[in-house]
N, C-alpha and C positions, 0 to 999 in steps of 0.2 A: 756280334754287333756290327763288325766291319762288313760282313757279308750283307746284312740288312741294309746298311747305308749304300753299298754298291748297287744292290737291287733297286733301291729307291731311286738312285740316280739314273739307272737304266729306264725305269718307268717314266720319270720326268722327261727324259730325252725322247722317248717314244711318243709321249703325249704332245710335245712340242712339234715333232716331226709330222704327226697327224694333223695338228692345227695348221702348220705351214702348207701341208698338202691340200687341205680344204680350201684355204685362201687362194693358193696358186691355181687350183683347178677351177675355182669360181671365176677368177679373173680371166683365165683362158677361155672359158665358155662365153663370158660376156664380150670378149674381144671379137667374137663371131656374131654378135647381135646386130641385126640390121633394122628389124622392126619388132615392136612389142605392143600388144593390144589386150584389153580385157576390161574388167570392172574394178572399181576401187571404193574404199571407204577412207575418208580423211577426217581426223580429229584435230582440232586446234584448241588448245587450252591456254588461257591467259592467267599467269600467276598473279599479275597485278589486279585484274578484275575478278579473279576467282571463278571464271566461267569456262565451260567447254562447249564447243559447237561441233556437230558431226555433219559431214556431207557424203552423199553417195552418188555414184555416177559411172561414166565410161571414160576410158582413156585410150589414146593411141600415140605411139612414139616412133619416130624414124631417126635413127642415129645419124648425125650427132645432136642436132638441135631443133628438129621439127616436132611439134607435139600438138595434141588436141585433148583437152580436158573438159568434159561436159558434166556439170552437176545436174542430176535429174530429180533428186529428192530435196525438198526444202526450197530455198531460194534458188531458182534456176539461173545458172551461170554457164558461160562458154568461154574458154580460152583457146585460141587457135594461133599458132606461130608457124610461119613458113621459113623461119630462120632470117627473114628480112624484116617482116612486120609482125607485130603481135596485136591480135584483135581480142578485146574483152567485150562480151555481149551480155547484158543484164536484161533478160526477156521480160521480167515482171515490171521493170522500170522503162522498158522500150528505149534503152540507151546502148550505144555502141561506142567503144573507145579504140582508137588506132594509135599505136606508138611503135617506135623502132624496136625490133627484137633484140634480145641480148639480156645481159644482167642475170639475175638469179631466178630460176624457175623451180619452185618447190617439187613438182612432180618428177623433175630430172635429178633431184639432189642425190639419189643413190648411184647414178650412173658415172659421173665424173670421177669420184674417188675409186671406184672399182677399176676404171680404166687408167688411172694415174699410177705410173710405175714407181713414183716416189712415196705413195701412200703405204702405211704399215697397218697391220691388223692383229688384233688379239681375239682369238676364237675360243668360245666357251659354250657351255650348254646351260639353258635356264632350268627352272624347276620342273618344267614339263618335258625336258629332254630335247628341246629344239635348239639347234645351233644359233648362237647370236655372235655377231662380229662387231667389235668396237674398232672403228677406223680412225686413224690419225693421218692427217694430211701433212705434206712436206712443208707447207706454208703455215707458220705459227699463227698468222693472223686469220687463217681460214675460218669462216663462219660455221664450217662443218666439223670442227674438231670434236664435237660430241655426237657425231653420227653413229647410230647403232643399226646394224642390218639384222633382220630376222630371216633365217633361211628355212627351207623345207627340211624334211626329216633326214635326207641323206646329204644335206649341205651343198646342193648343186644349183639352187635357185633362190633368188631373193623374193620372199613373199611379203615382206613389210620392212619399213624403216622409220626411224624417228630422229629428230634433231631440234635444236632451239634456233629461233630466228634472230637472236641478238636483241630483240625488243621485249623480252619477257614472256614470249609465247613458245609452247612446245607443240610441234607438229608431228603427227603420226599418220603414215599412209599404210594401207593394207591392200594388196593386189589379189584379185580372184580371176579364175578362168583365163589364165594367161595364154596367149597365142603368140608363139615365137616365129619370126621371119616369114610370116604370111604376107601375101600381096594385099595391100590396103586399098580400099575403094578410091577411085579417082575423086579428087576434091576433098580428101580427108583434111588436108592442111590449107584449105582455102575457105574464105568466109566472105559472103556478100550480105550487107545489112538488109534486113527486110524493109519493104516499102513503108515509109512513114516513121522510121526509126532515126532519131537524130544521131549524128556522128561527131564525136569530139576527138580532135587531134592535137 
């Protein structure tokens, strides 16, 4: 009986060591991230309204705070931040909004916690064998305390993530065709309103 308990203790320690290794290796890899681009699917589910909405499109990120999120399916939308200004363009409504950059950007929600040295993680596998990581931020008031990362099969890349926005909605992003540290086209993080589009500031 004692031998069984000792063996069980060894197994638990090995599992924790493996989990720690996955988290540390993941963080180390993302510390080297400069640009990331690809396709995405975003689901927003409102518990209050009992509805879910799906968006598909393309994204590009330049660490730490520049991003471009283009919704190409459904209601066309474009979000472009050069880290100074954020443009929101609603093509179907012929409206463009310009505001100071900063604040919370959902498409970047996965990045800060991974690069935050105070964040802790609990690594496990879901029913399909995929690694999932529950991340806890150092700040108890963080809106991302329910952040869940979905990794690829070997636990070296974030393929999806989900979190609640604090207003009763659950957001889930899924990334496809990821391109790491490639040179992005000039003008990726610039936006000029089309002629005839009203600009709100």
